[in-house]
Every structure is written in C-alpha cells, then in structure tokens.
N, C-alpha and C positions, 0 to 999 in steps of 0.2 A: 590519441588518434594521430596517425602519421599524415602530414600534409604532402600530397603527391604533386601539387602544383609546381611546375619548374620555375626556377628563378629566371628573370628576364634574360640574363646573359647566357643562360643555358637553354632557352626556348628556341629550338631549331626552326619551328614553324614561323615564329616571328622573325628570326634572323634571316630566313630565306624569303621573307615576304617583301612586298613592295614597300611597306613602311620601314623595313629594316635595311633598305638599300644604302642609306647614308652611312650606316655602320659598316657595311661590307666595303664600301669605297674607302672609308677611313682605315679599315684593316689593311687594305692593299697599299696604303701609305705607311702606316705605323709598323707593321710587321717587317717589311723589307728594311725600313730605316733602322730598326733595332738590330737586325742581323748585319747590315753594313757597318754599323758602329761597333758591334761586338767583334767583327772580323777586321776592324780598322781599315776599311776600304774608303779612301778619301775621294778618289776620282778614277775615271775609266777612259780607255780607248775603245770606242765602239766599232765593231765590224758588222756591216749589214750586207745582205745579199740573198740570193735564192736558196730555198730549201731543196730545190730539185737538182742542183749541181752535183755531179758525181765526182769522186776521186778518180785520178787517172787509172788506177788499178780496176775500179769498178767499171769505168767506161770502156776500157780495153776488153774486159771480160764480156760486157754486154754486146759490144760490136762483134766479137768473135762468135758469140752465140747466135746473133742475128744473121751473120754470114753463113753459118752452118745450118741453121734451122729455118731461115726465112723471117720476114718481118719488115719493119720500117727501117730500111738501111739508112736513109737520109737522116732520120732522127737519131739513130745510133752514132752516125758520123758526127753530127752536130754535138751530141753529148760528149763525145771524145774531145772535140775542139774546146767546148766550154769547160772541160775538166781542168784546163790550164789555170782557170781562176781559182779552183779549189786548192791547187798546189801553191799558187801565189799567196792566197790568204793564209794558208798554213805556214809558209815560210816567213811572211811578213809578221804574223803574230809571234812566232818564235823569236824573231829578231828584236821586236819592240819590248818583249818581256825580258830578254837578256839585257837590253839597254836599261830598262827601268830597275831591274834588280841590282844593277851595278851602281846606281846612284846612291851616294852616301847618305844614310839616314832617311831614305825614302823607299824602304823595302816594299811597301804596299801602295805606292803611287802608280797611277796609270795602268790599272788592272784591265786586262782584256775582257770585254763584255760583248755578248751576242744575244740573239733571240732564243738561244738554247736548243735550236732544232738541228736537222741534218744539213747537208749541202755546205754552203759557204760558212754558215754558223758553226757547224761541226768542225770545219777546217780550221777556223780561228781558235776555237777552244782546244782543238787537238795540238796546234802549234804551241799555244800557251802552256798546255800540259806537258808537252815534250821539253819545254824550257824550264820545267818545274816551277811554274808560276800559278798562283791562284787565279781563277777565272770565273766569270759570272755568266749564268744563263737565265734570261728572262723569258720563260715560255708562256704561252697563251692557250687557253682552252678553246679549241676549235673542233668541229665534228670530223676530224681525220686524225688518225694516230701517227703523227709525223714529228711532233715536237719533243723528241728525246735524243740526246746523244751522250755517250759514256764519258766524255772528256770534261764536262763541267764539274767544278769543285763542288762536292756535295753540300757543304755549308752555304754555298752561294747559288744554289739552284732554286729558282723562284717559279711559281705557277700562278698566272693572273687570269681573272675572269674579264676584267675591263681593259680594253685596248688602250684607253686614254691614260690609265694609271701605269700600264706597262711603258707607254711612250714617255710619260713623265720621268720614270726612272732612267730610261735611255738618255734623255736630255739633261736631267738634273746633275748627274755625276760626270757626264762626258766632258773631256778636255780635248778630244780629237775624234773624228768620225771617218771611217774608211768604207766607202760604199762600192760593192762589187755588183756585177749584173744581177738583176732580180726583177720580179714581177710587181703586181699591184701592191703587196705589202711593203716591199722595198721602196717603191716610188712614193707611197704614202708617208713613210718614215722620213725619206729624204726631203720631200717638199715641206713637211712640217718643220723640220730643222732649218731649212732655207728661209722659211717664213719668219721664224723666231729671230734669226740673225738679221734678215733684211729689215724687219720692223723694230729692231733693237730691243725687243722684249727679252732677248738673251743678251746680257751685258758683257759676259765673258768672251774673250777670243775663242773661236771654235774653228780650227782648220778642218775643212771637209775635202776629202780626196775622192774623186770618182775614178775608180780603177777599171780600165778597159775602154780606150778612146773610141774604137770602132763601134762598140755596142752603144755607148752613151751618145755618140754623134748621131746614130740612127734613131735612138729612142727619144731623146730630148733635143729639140732644135733651139738652143739658147739664142742663137743669132736671130731666128724668126721672132722670138719673144721681144727682142730689142727692136727689130725692124717694124713690128706692129705696134710698138709703143707700150707694151704690156709690162716691161721691166726696163730699168736704166742700163746703159752699157756697163756701168760699174758693177752691177749685180752679177754679171757673168764671172767676175773675179772672186765671187764667194766660194767657188769650187776650184780645186787644183786637179787637172786631168792628167792621167799617166797610164802607161802600160808596163812600167818598170818597178819591180820590188825595191830596187836600190833607190830610185827616185822618190818613191812613196815614203820609204824609211827615212831618207835624208830630209825630206820636206817636213814630216811629222816631228822628227827629233829637233830640227831647227826651230819650228814653231813652238813646241813645248818648252824648249830650253829658254827661248826668249820671253814667252808670255806666261807660262804656267809654273815653272819651278820657283819655289819660294812663295807662291801664292796659296791661299786657302783652297780647300777641296771644292765642294759644291758652290756654285755661284750662278744663279739664273735670274 
C-alpha cells in the first residue's frame, strides 16, 4: 500500500500555516544568503526612492499627452520635474559600478542594490546594468503589480513576503545608502537605517546620502527635531545632503575608500 501522507517539508498546508511561519521567515534569510554567497556578493551600495518617479522620456511623453488631451497638467509638470531624480540615480549607479569594477581584486564589491521596482529603483538597476555590473533587486509582495523591472540581474532577483526580512538584507550587506525622494516606504527604510546608526546597533560605518535638498528640506525638518530636543545636533550629520551627482559620487567613493576597502563584507 502506498503512503500518500506528505513529508513535513513538502506539506504545503503546514508550511503556509501559522505554525509554519518560523520556517517561512528562516527561508527568507537562508535562501538569499545562499544566493549571495554563490554569486560572491560581499556588500552593496543601496539606492532607495519612489517607485512612482518616471524617466525623463516617460515624463515628457506624459506631459505632451496631457497637454493634447487634457488632464492634471500640474501633476504632469511635477512628474517631469521629478524625472530629474530618475536620471540622476541612473547616472550615479553607472558611475559607482564603473568605479567598483575598476578596483583590483574586488570585482563584486559594492554591488548596486534596490527594492527591485520601477521608478528610482529601476533607474539605479538600469545604470548598473548599462555599466555591465551585477545588481540586486529585493522585491516585496504587495497588492499592486509594480515591483518588477527588467534591469535586475536574474540570479540576484529576490521576492520577499516579510518586509522586515527584506529590510534586513538591505541593511546587512549595505556599505553605503543613497536615498532619493520617495514616500512612506522610502521614509520607513531611511528612518530604520538612521535608527540603527544612531543607536550603534549597526557598528559598521554607513554613509547615507539624501539626494534632493529641496525635497528633503520640506519633508524632514531635522533642525526642528534638534530644536525640540528629539535628536542631538550631531545626529543631523548622519546624512550627507546634495543635489549633485558629482558630489554624491565623490562623497561615497571617499567614504568607502577610507572605511570599507579591505574590510570584510557584511557587518551589522
């Protein structure tokens, strides 16, 4: 008589149950770990920002269509203005990959990593791909079909269920973070990293760049946090603010050269 009872590790009802949650969480640690090791990815430069940001080409086409057919002209004009950040992320990713690939004996150091979606994430993966660099996409399952872009290296495309495991992999491998304008998700990721650095739970040096001074000045009033006694004045220096691709590139390269080259990969 054939026993049709499934083995525990093949019992999908159990694996997807409440009791199987710890195994699902562990899988989102071990499976990415295995792939990162297999592809010799030691550490990353993380790009964060809005999934809604259009490329200049897309924004120009959308504005032209709005002008011709009607619609929200102010929104289309803002989308064109914000598309400058897409192009900046694309260029900056291209440049840091070129720099990283030129480092002797460190071909897979400082790999570009994003959330794997469109917008700023796509721009960074695109720039890395155009520089012929491997790049990472850490996507998340949410009830909208927006987290796909064609520029992520296939072997390094991940899909998470748990936000906290996705954010673990952002933080664990990161040696630098560049944050472009974004919404709730970007703010969540930024403040978690700032908290880890501020509380010294993260012991490695982690340069954090806020790209887009006008946007970040309006969205986060760091000076008000200091004035109200919610953070120390020194905490403001945890971020480097800029509008320049050249300045962001120079800052990141200087910090990585000083603090990360010759050091081990993950260190949290």
